C-alpha positions in Angstrom: 76.1 105.9 91.4 72.4 106.3 92.2 71.5 102.7 91.8 74.0 101.7 94.5 72.7 104.3 96.9 69.1 103.0 96.3 70.0 99.3 96.8 68.7 99.2 100.4 65.5 100.9 99.2 65.0 98.2 96.6 65.2 95.6 99.3 62.8 97.5 101.5 60.3 98.0 98.6 60.3 94.3 97.9 60.3 93.1 101.5 56.6 92.1 101.6 56.9 89.9 98.5 59.7 87.9 99.9 59.5 84.4 101.4 60.1 83.9 105.1 63.7 82.8 104.5 64.3 85.7 102.1 63.0 88.1 104.7 65.7 86.9 107.1 68.3 87.6 104.5 66.8 91.1 103.7 66.7 92.0 107.4 70.3 90.9 107.9 71.6 92.9 104.9 69.7 96.0 105.9 71.1 95.9 109.4 74.6 94.6 108.5 75.3 95.6 104.9 78.9 96.4 105.7 79.5 92.7 106.7 77.1 91.1 104.2 79.0 92.7 101.3 82.0 90.5 101.9 80.2 87.2 102.7 79.8 84.4 100.2 76.2 83.1 99.5 77.0 80.1 101.6 78.3 82.2 104.6 75.4 84.6 104.4 72.9 81.7 104.3 74.6 80.0 107.3 74.6 83.3 109.3 70.9 83.8 109.0 69.9 80.1 109.0 68.9 79.5 105.4 70.3 77.5 102.5 72.7 78.9 99.9 70.1 78.4 97.2 67.7 80.6 99.2 70.3 83.4 99.1 70.7 83.0 95.3 66.9 83.0 94.8 66.8 86.2 97.0 69.2 87.9 94.6 67.1 86.7 91.6 63.9 88.1 93.2 65.5 91.5 93.4 66.3 91.4 89.7 69.9 90.2 89.8 71.4 87.5 87.6 73.0 86.0 90.7 74.3 86.6 94.2 77.7 87.8 92.9 76.0 90.7 91.1 74.1 91.7 94.2 77.2 91.4 96.3 79.2 93.6 93.9 76.6 96.4 94.3 76.7 96.0 98.1 80.4 96.4 98.0 80.1 99.6 95.9 77.6 100.9 98.4 79.7 100.5 101.4 83.1 101.5 100.0 82.7 105.1 101.0 80.8 104.3 104.2 83.1 101.9 106.0 84.7 103.5 109.0 88.2 102.5 110.1 86.7 100.6 113.0 84.4 98.7 110.7 87.3 97.8 108.5 89.2 96.4 111.4 86.3 94.3 112.4 86.2 92.7 108.9 89.8 91.7 109.1 89.1 88.3 110.6 91.3 86.5 108.1 94.4 88.2 109.5 94.6 85.8 112.5 98.4 85.7 112.8 101.5 87.3 111.3 102.1 84.7 108.7 98.5 84.6 107.6 98.3 88.4 107.5 101.3 88.6 105.3 99.9 86.0 102.9 96.4 87.5 102.8 97.6 91.0 102.2 100.1 90.2 99.5 97.5 87.9 97.8 94.9 90.7 97.9 97.4 93.1 96.3 98.1 90.6 93.6 94.4 90.1 93.0 94.0 93.9 92.7 96.8 94.1 90.1 95.3 91.2 88.1 91.8 92.8 88.2 93.3 96.1 87.1 95.1 94.5 84.2 92.0 92.6 83.0 89.7 95.6 83.2 91.9 98.5 82.1 90.5 100.6 79.2 93.5 101.0 76.9 91.8 103.7 74.8 91.2 105.7 77.9 94.8 105.1 79.0 96.1 106.4 75.6 93.8 109.4 75.7 95.0 110.3 79.2 98.6 110.3 77.9 97.6 112.5 75.0 95.7 115.0 77.1 98.6 115.3 79.6 101.2 115.9 76.8 99.0 118.6 75.2 98.2 120.5 78.4 99.8 123.8 79.2 99.9 122.9 82.9 99.4 119.6 84.7 97.9 119.8 88.2 98.1 116.6 90.2 95.6 116.3 93.0 95.4 113.6 95.7 94.7 114.1 99.3 94.9 112.0 102.5 96.2 108.5 101.6 96.0 109.3 97.9 98.6 112.1 98.5 101.3 109.5 98.4 100.3 108.5 94.9 100.0 112.1 93.8 103.5 112.9 95.2 105.0 109.9 93.5 103.4 110.8 90.1 104.4 114.4 90.5 108.0 113.4 91.3 108.5 111.6 88.1 106.4 113.9 85.9 108.7 116.7 86.9 111.5 114.9 85.1 109.4 114.6 82.0 107.4 117.8 81.8 108.1 121.5 82.6 104.6 122.3 83.8 103.7 120.0 86.7 102.2 121.3 89.9 101.3 119.0 92.8 98.2 120.3 94.7 98.7 119.7 98.4 96.8 120.4 101.6 98.4 123.1 103.5 98.4 126.9 104.1 97.0 127.5 100.6 93.7 125.8 100.1 93.3 123.5 97.1 91.0 126.1 95.4 93.7 128.8 95.7 96.3 126.5 94.1 93.9 125.9 91.2 92.9 129.6 90.9 94.9 130.2 87.7 94.0 126.9 86.0 92.4 127.3 82.6 90.7 125.2 79.9 94.2 124.6 78.4 95.2 122.7 81.6 94.6 119.2 82.9 93.9 118.1 86.5 94.9 114.5 87.3 92.6 113.7 90.3 93.5 110.6 92.4 90.7 109.4 94.7 90.2 106.1 96.5 87.8 105.0 99.3 87.1 106.6 101.6 86.8 109.4 99.0 88.1 112.7 100.2 85.3 115.3 99.9 87.8 118.1 99.3 89.3 116.2 96.3 85.8 115.9 94.8 85.0 119.6 95.4 88.3 120.6 93.8 87.6 118.4 90.7 84.2 120.1 90.5 85.9 123.5 90.7 88.3 122.5 88.0 85.5 121.3 85.7 83.8 124.7 86.2 87.0 126.4 85.0 87.0 124.2 81.9 90.0 122.1 82.8 90.4 118.6 81.3 90.2 116.1 84.1 91.8 112.7 84.3 90.4 110.6 87.1 92.5 107.8 88.7 90.1 105.8 91.0 88.8 102.4 91.8 85.5 102.3 89.8 83.5 103.9 87.1 80.8 104.5 89.7 83.3 106.3 92.0 82.4 109.9 92.8 85.6 111.0 91.2 84.6 109.4 87.9 81.6 111.7 87.7 83.9 114.7 87.2 86.4 113.1 84.8 86.7 113.4 81.1 88.9 110.2 81.1 88.8 107.7 84.0 91.6 105.2 84.7 90.5 102.3 86.9 92.7 100.3 89.3 91.4 98.2 92.1 92.1 98.9 95.7 90.1 96.4 97.7 91.5 95.5 101.1 89.7 94.3 104.2 91.6 96.2 106.7 92.2 99.7 108.0 94.9 100.4 105.4 94.3 101.2 101.8 95.7 98.8 99.1 97.5 101.2 96.8 99.7 98.6 95.0 97.5 98.4 91.9 97.1 102.2 91.6 100.8 102.6 92.0 101.4 100.1 89.2 98.9 101.9 87.0 100.7 105.2 87.7 104.0 103.6 86.8 102.6 102.5 83.5 101.3 106.0 82.9 104.8 107.5 83.7 106.5 105.1 81.3 104.0 105.8 78.5 104.7 109.5 78.9 108.4 108.8 79.0 108.2 106.9 75.7 106.8 110.0 74.0 109.5 112.3 75.5 112.4 109.8 75.1 114.8 112.0 73.1 114.3 115.0 75.3 114.6 113.2 78.6 117.8 111.3 77.6 119.8 114.5 77.5 118.0 115.7 80.6 119.0 112.6 82.6 122.5 112.7 81.3 122.8 116.2 82.8 121.2 115.0 86.0 123.6 112.1 86.3 126.5 114.6 86.1 125.0 116.7 88.9 124.2 113.7 91.1 127.7 112.4 90.8 129.3 115.8 91.4 127.3 116.3 94.6 127.3 112.7 95.8 123.5 112.5 95.8 123.6 108.7 95.7 125.9 106.2 97.5 128.1 104.6 94.9 130.1 102.5 97.3 128.7 99.0 96.8 131.3 97.3 98.9 130.0 95.2 101.9 130.5 97.0 105.2 131.5 95.2 108.3 
């Protein structure tokens, strides 16, 4: 994480050695890093009045293989720093309803594809094993991540007898984790902008000796620092909302994988549930079209 935090310092330290055109790029990035992080080399060059090749050479001068590598580090830097207002200002592609729909769905599809291409299958398997072996499973996700935590907890309660969803409310998260031990696991879900309380709770859980599974967007995410196993799914979205489609897909896969290991047990369990649901009319079974 430190290298991303120090990126601006790297630019500052190399400023005097840069060419005139490269200094224009450096000044723009230092003043507008939240915008520069999402510009192509051509767009950045056009914005400051230099060529695309000058932008590429600028990245090389700072020690990067290319502009894309520099851009990636800029994006990691600003993920946790972008305010909602800044996110809205970056949503210039959403110029009309049709374009907004296409751009958002396309971005969600990109996030799922990126997640699939970069997932660590060994880490995924280990996370399943840790969860099955735990005495208690604590699921922690606050703010927008609370929806993911609630969804995961809803289904894990069908599969396991020891699931507890940590929520913000009258009892602080620390109180809800008070009885956690080294035999338990905390599944911490954290996405930009990373909730400070979630990170503090993960740190608390680690002090108590709990196993920690992190579900987050990057190995350099603050949440990954506390995790024994980290599951990565992308959530990039240039708007004031969070893209939680890929994380939801990853969580679905996690639930299914756990279900495969508990197949015989849950078959009987769901047969009993179906009887209860039917008796008490939990679901609408009238499929006829209504006028």
